[in-house]
C-alpha positions as CSV (number, residue, x, y, z in Angstrom):
1,M,15.3,-16.0,-8.0
2,R,18.1,-14.7,-5.6
3,G,21.4,-13.0,-6.2
4,T,23.1,-15.4,-3.9
5,T,22.3,-18.3,-1.6
6,L,25.6,-18.1,0.3
7,L,25.5,-18.0,4.2
8,T,28.7,-15.9,4.4
9,Q,30.6,-15.7,7.7
10,N,29.8,-12.5,9.6
11,R,33.1,-10.8,10.2
12,F,32.0,-9.8,13.8
13,E,31.1,-13.4,14.9
14,T,33.7,-15.8,16.4
15,R,31.7,-18.9,15.7
16,V,32.0,-20.5,12.2
17,R,29.3,-22.7,10.6
18,E,30.2,-25.3,8.1
19,A,28.2,-27.9,6.2
20,F,29.0,-31.5,7.0
21,D,27.9,-35.0,6.1
22,D,25.5,-36.1,8.9
23,G,25.0,-39.5,7.4
24,W,21.5,-38.7,6.1
25,E,22.7,-37.9,2.6
26,T,21.5,-34.3,2.9
27,I,24.7,-32.7,1.4
28,G,23.9,-31.2,-2.0
29,E,20.2,-31.7,-1.8
30,E,18.0,-28.8,-2.9
31,L,17.2,-26.3,-0.2
32,P,13.7,-24.9,0.4
33,V,12.8,-21.5,-1.1
34,I,13.8,-18.7,1.3
35,Q,11.0,-16.3,1.9
36,T,11.7,-12.6,2.5
37,Q,11.2,-11.4,6.1
38,F,10.4,-7.8,6.9
39,L,11.6,-6.8,10.3
40,N,11.0,-3.6,12.3
41,D,14.0,-1.3,12.5
42,Q,13.8,0.9,15.6
43,A,16.2,3.5,14.4
44,K,16.4,6.7,16.4
45,S,17.7,8.9,13.6
46,I,17.3,8.7,9.8
47,L,20.1,10.9,8.3
48,F,23.6,9.4,7.8
49,K,26.5,11.9,7.5
50,N,29.1,10.9,4.9
51,D,32.8,11.7,5.5
52,S,34.0,10.4,2.1
53,P,35.4,12.8,-0.4
54,D,34.2,10.4,-3.1
55,I,30.5,11.1,-2.4
56,P,29.2,14.5,-3.4
57,M,26.4,14.8,-0.8
58,A,27.1,15.1,2.9
59,Y,23.9,13.3,4.0
60,S,22.1,10.2,2.8
61,L,18.9,8.6,3.9
62,N,17.9,4.9,4.0
63,M,14.4,3.8,4.9
64,Y,15.3,0.1,4.4
65,R,18.4,-1.9,5.4
66,G,19.0,-4.9,3.2
67,C,17.6,-5.0,-0.4
68,E,15.5,-7.6,-2.1
69,H,16.9,-6.6,-5.5
70,G,19.6,-9.1,-4.8
71,C,22.5,-7.6,-6.8
72,S,25.4,-9.9,-6.4
73,Y,27.9,-7.0,-6.5
74,C,26.1,-4.7,-4.0
75,R,28.6,-2.7,-1.9
76,A,26.0,-2.3,0.9
77,R,26.0,-6.0,1.7
78,P,28.7,-5.8,4.5
79,Y,26.5,-3.3,6.4
80,H,24.1,-6.1,7.2
81,E,26.8,-7.7,9.3
82,Y,26.4,-4.8,11.8
83,L,22.9,-6.1,12.5
84,G,24.0,-9.6,13.3
85,F,23.1,-11.0,9.8
86,N,25.2,-12.2,7.0
87,A,26.0,-10.3,3.8
88,G,24.8,-13.1,1.6
89,I,21.3,-14.4,1.6
90,D,20.3,-12.5,4.8
91,F,21.0,-9.2,3.0
92,E,18.3,-9.9,0.4
93,S,15.9,-11.9,2.5
94,K,15.9,-10.1,5.9
95,I,14.8,-6.5,5.2
96,M,14.8,-4.0,8.0
97,V,12.0,-1.5,7.7
98,K,12.2,2.0,9.3
99,H,8.5,2.6,9.8
100,D,9.3,5.9,11.6
101,A,11.4,7.3,8.8
102,P,9.0,10.1,7.9
103,K,8.7,11.2,11.6
104,L,12.4,11.0,12.0
105,L,13.0,13.1,8.9
106,R,10.6,15.8,10.2
107,K,12.5,15.7,13.6
108,A,15.8,16.3,11.7
109,F,14.4,19.2,9.7
110,E,12.8,20.8,12.9
111,N,16.2,20.8,14.6
112,P,17.4,24.5,14.5
113,K,20.9,23.2,13.7
114,W,19.8,21.7,10.4
115,I,21.4,23.5,7.5
116,P,19.3,23.0,4.3
117,Q,21.2,20.9,1.8
118,P,20.6,18.1,-0.7
119,I,20.1,14.6,0.7
120,M,20.8,11.4,-1.2
121,M,18.0,8.8,-1.1
122,S,19.1,6.1,-0.8
123,G,22.7,6.0,0.1
124,N,23.0,2.2,0.4
125,T,19.9,0.2,-0.5
126,D,17.3,1.1,-3.1
127,C,14.5,3.3,-2.0
128,Y,12.2,1.7,-4.6
129,Q,13.0,-1.9,-3.9
130,P,10.0,-4.3,-3.8
131,A,9.2,-3.6,-0.2
132,E,8.3,0.0,-1.2
133,R,5.2,-1.3,-2.9
134,K,3.8,-2.3,0.4
135,Y,5.2,0.2,2.9
136,K,5.2,3.4,0.7
137,L,7.9,5.0,2.9
138,T,9.7,6.6,0.0
139,R,6.5,8.3,-1.0
140,Q,5.9,9.5,2.6
141,L,9.4,10.9,2.7
142,L,9.0,12.7,-0.5
143,E,6.0,14.4,1.0
144,V,8.2,15.5,3.9
145,F,10.9,16.9,1.5
146,L,8.2,18.9,-0.3
147,E,6.6,20.1,2.9
148,Y,9.9,21.5,4.2
149,R,11.2,22.4,0.7
150,N,14.5,20.5,1.2
151,P,16.2,19.2,-1.9
152,V,16.6,15.5,-2.5
153,S,18.4,13.3,-5.0
154,I,17.3,9.8,-6.0
155,L,19.2,6.8,-7.4
156,T,17.2,3.7,-8.2
157,K,17.1,0.5,-10.3
158,N,13.4,0.3,-10.2
159,A,10.7,1.8,-12.4
160,L,8.4,2.0,-9.4
161,I,9.7,5.6,-9.2
162,L,6.9,6.5,-11.7
163,R,4.3,5.8,-9.0
164,D,5.4,9.1,-7.4
165,L,5.4,11.2,-10.5
166,D,3.0,13.7,-9.0
167,L,5.3,14.5,-6.1
168,L,8.5,14.4,-8.2
169,R,6.9,16.9,-10.7
170,E,6.0,19.3,-7.9
171,L,9.5,19.0,-6.4
172,A,11.0,19.6,-9.8
173,S,9.0,22.8,-10.3
174,L,10.9,24.1,-7.2
175,N,14.3,22.8,-8.3
176,L,14.3,20.4,-5.4
177,I,14.9,17.0,-7.1
178,S,17.3,15.1,-9.3
179,T,17.0,11.5,-10.4
180,L,19.3,8.8,-11.7
181,L,18.2,5.4,-13.1
182,S,20.9,2.7,-12.9
183,V,21.3,0.5,-15.9
184,T,23.9,-2.3,-15.7
185,S,23.0,-4.4,-18.8
186,L,20.7,-4.5,-21.8
187,D,21.0,-8.3,-21.9
188,P,17.9,-9.7,-20.2
189,D,19.7,-12.9,-19.3
190,L,22.7,-11.2,-17.7
191,R,20.4,-8.7,-15.9
192,S,18.2,-11.4,-14.4
193,K,21.2,-13.2,-13.0
194,L,23.2,-10.1,-11.9
195,E,20.4,-8.1,-10.3
196,P,17.4,-10.5,-10.3
197,R,14.6,-8.4,-8.8
198,T,15.3,-5.1,-10.4
199,S,13.3,-3.6,-13.3
200,T,14.3,-4.6,-16.8
201,A,16.4,-2.2,-18.9
202,K,13.3,-1.5,-21.0
203,M,11.3,-0.4,-18.0
204,K,14.1,1.8,-16.8
205,F,14.4,3.6,-20.1
206,K,10.6,4.0,-20.1
207,A,10.9,5.5,-16.6
208,M,13.6,7.9,-17.8
209,E,11.3,9.0,-20.7
210,E,8.4,9.6,-18.4
211,L,10.4,11.5,-15.9
212,S,12.0,13.7,-18.6
213,K,8.7,14.5,-20.2
214,A,7.4,15.6,-16.8
215,G,10.3,18.1,-16.5
216,I,12.2,16.1,-13.8
217,P,16.0,16.2,-14.1
218,T,16.9,12.7,-15.1
219,G,20.2,10.9,-15.8
220,V,21.7,7.5,-16.1
221,M,24.0,5.6,-13.8
222,V,26.1,3.2,-15.8
223,G,27.4,0.8,-13.3
224,P,28.9,-1.0,-12.0
225,I,31.0,-1.4,-15.1
226,I,32.3,-5.0,-14.8
227,P,35.5,-5.6,-16.9
228,G,35.0,-8.4,-19.3
229,L,31.3,-8.8,-18.5
230,N,29.2,-5.8,-19.3
231,D,31.8,-3.2,-20.3
232,N,31.1,-3.7,-24.1
233,E,27.5,-2.5,-23.4
234,V,28.4,1.0,-22.3
235,P,28.0,2.7,-25.7
236,S,24.6,1.1,-26.2
237,I,23.4,2.0,-22.7
238,L,24.3,5.6,-23.1
239,K,22.8,5.9,-26.6
240,Q,19.4,4.5,-25.4
241,A,19.5,6.6,-22.2
242,S,20.0,9.7,-24.4
243,E,17.1,8.7,-26.6
244,A,15.0,8.3,-23.4
245,G,15.7,11.9,-22.3
246,A,18.6,11.5,-19.9
247,T,20.7,14.6,-19.7
248,R,23.6,13.5,-17.6
249,V,25.8,10.5,-16.9
250,A,27.3,8.9,-13.8
251,H,29.4,5.7,-13.8
252,T,31.3,3.5,-11.5
253,I,33.8,0.6,-12.0
254,L,33.1,-2.5,-9.9
255,R,34.6,-2.7,-6.5
256,L,34.3,-5.7,-4.1
257,P,34.7,-4.6,-0.5
258,Q,34.9,-7.2,2.3
259,A,32.2,-9.9,2.0
260,V,31.1,-8.7,-1.4
261,A,34.2,-10.3,-3.0
262,P,33.4,-14.0,-2.2
263,I,29.8,-13.4,-3.0
264,F,30.5,-12.0,-6.4
265,T,33.2,-14.5,-7.1
266,D,30.8,-17.4,-6.2
267,W,28.1,-15.9,-8.4
268,L,30.5,-15.4,-11.3
269,E,31.9,-19.0,-11.2
270,K,28.3,-20.4,-11.1
271,N,26.8,-18.3,-13.8
272,F,29.8,-17.6,-16.2
273,P,32.5,-20.2,-15.4
274,E,34.1,-19.7,-18.8
275,K,34.6,-16.0,-18.1
276,S,35.4,-16.0,-14.4
277,K,39.2,-16.0,-14.5
278,R,39.3,-13.3,-17.2
279,V,36.8,-11.1,-15.4
280,L,38.6,-11.4,-12.0
281,A,41.9,-10.7,-13.6
282,R,40.6,-7.5,-15.3
283,I,39.0,-6.4,-12.0
284,M,42.4,-6.7,-10.3
285,M,43.9,-4.6,-13.1
286,T,41.8,-1.7,-11.9
287,R,42.5,-2.3,-8.2
288,G,46.3,-2.5,-7.9
289,G,46.4,-6.3,-8.2
290,K,43.6,-6.9,-5.7
291,L,39.8,-7.3,-5.9
292,N,39.2,-4.1,-3.9
293,D,40.9,-0.8,-3.2
294,P,39.4,0.9,-0.1
295,N,41.3,4.2,-0.5
296,F,39.5,7.5,-0.8
297,G,40.0,9.0,-4.2
298,T,40.5,5.7,-6.1
299,R,38.0,3.3,-4.6
300,M,35.1,4.5,-6.8
301,T,37.1,5.0,-10.0
302,G,39.8,2.4,-10.0
303,T,43.3,2.9,-11.4
304,G,45.4,1.8,-14.3
305,G,45.1,1.8,-18.1
306,Y,41.7,0.0,-18.3
307,A,40.1,2.3,-15.8
308,D,41.5,5.4,-17.6
309,Y,40.1,4.1,-20.9
310,M,36.6,3.5,-19.5
311,H,36.5,7.0,-18.0
312,Q,37.6,8.5,-21.3
313,L,35.1,6.4,-23.2
314,V,32.2,7.4,-20.9
315,H,33.2,11.1,-21.2
316,A,33.5,11.0,-25.0
317,L,30.1,9.2,-25.4
318,S,28.5,11.7,-23.0
319,I,29.6,14.5,-25.3
320,K,28.5,12.6,-28.4
321,Y,25.0,11.9,-27.0
322,N,24.7,15.4,-25.5
323,M,24.5,14.3,-21.9
324,V,26.9,16.8,-20.4
325,E,24.2,19.2,-19.1
326,P,25.8,21.1,-16.2
327,R,24.3,20.0,-12.9
328,N,22.7,23.1,-11.5
329,P,22.7,23.2,-7.7
330,L,19.4,22.2,-6.2
331,A,17.6,25.0,-4.4
332,T,18.3,25.3,-0.7
333,H,17.0,28.8,-0.1
334,L,13.3,27.7,-0.2
335,F,13.6,25.6,3.0
336,Q,11.0,26.4,5.5
337,R,9.4,24.8,8.5
338,P,5.6,24.5,8.6
339,G,4.2,27.6,10.2
340,E,7.2,29.8,9.2
341,F,6.9,32.2,6.3
342,N,9.7,32.2,3.8
343,F,10.0,35.4,1.7
344,L,12.1,33.5,-0.8
345,R,9.5,30.8,-1.4
346,K,8.5,30.5,-5.0
């Protein structure tokens, strides 16, 4: 199952492709199943510096570009257009793999100009997406983080994170790791349509429980909150996350930048036609009458009465379920390069 089958127009291309009736009665016939392709990404660097005040960490790391999870709302889809692909089906079926990611991270840490600080993994696409089962790049990168004692934060929708419990436990013992599991819906039918190749909510809560038991700081990302579609599930998601051991909460309200808007709109009309007008109208209530607000300061949170209500609700429920644990800064003073002796090392 795919999040979308759309061949969206790449905004950087001047040629436009359209379906037409060629006389062979092929319009509307069922298309062949699209197989995922894994392509070599010959990136020369691995760290991406963020300049957005909406993102708490200055650096992020992505070992994959494109994501087979297939979330119809994924804000990273437009980035695939920089590669000459489309943000629709190409994003989830043409996965770029940075095989040299561990080597590139070591190179970054060996640079004398590197200032030890937390790095977000991943900033765009999921570091535990299905490709990770084969390539194990996330695991290799965690080994590099541990080797250099540099802190890292993980956000994922996949219970595959438990595979690396041994490394995560060791990183946690040095205060070098924090994790967030993203839960969008408890409804199996909605989840399978909205984010078809992610782990089920049950598996995500199980992962939270195992991480928490292992002493690894664990939280829940509630998002995106989609007005009129999954917003009623927020209290239940937070309650179950608390029971699973989550100690903090993050949340976002849906935003639809660039090519994501037509992809999500198409998905909504195909899967929930009876709700589509209401959902789109409520999204626009949070975005100043549009489907997207690109401005710093409001693009992640939305504006207006509905957005304010959701923020207040999440805050109140976080207190109710005791998930307001202060986020202690991850350790940066332990950083060391192999061969160097750090007197502050634990």
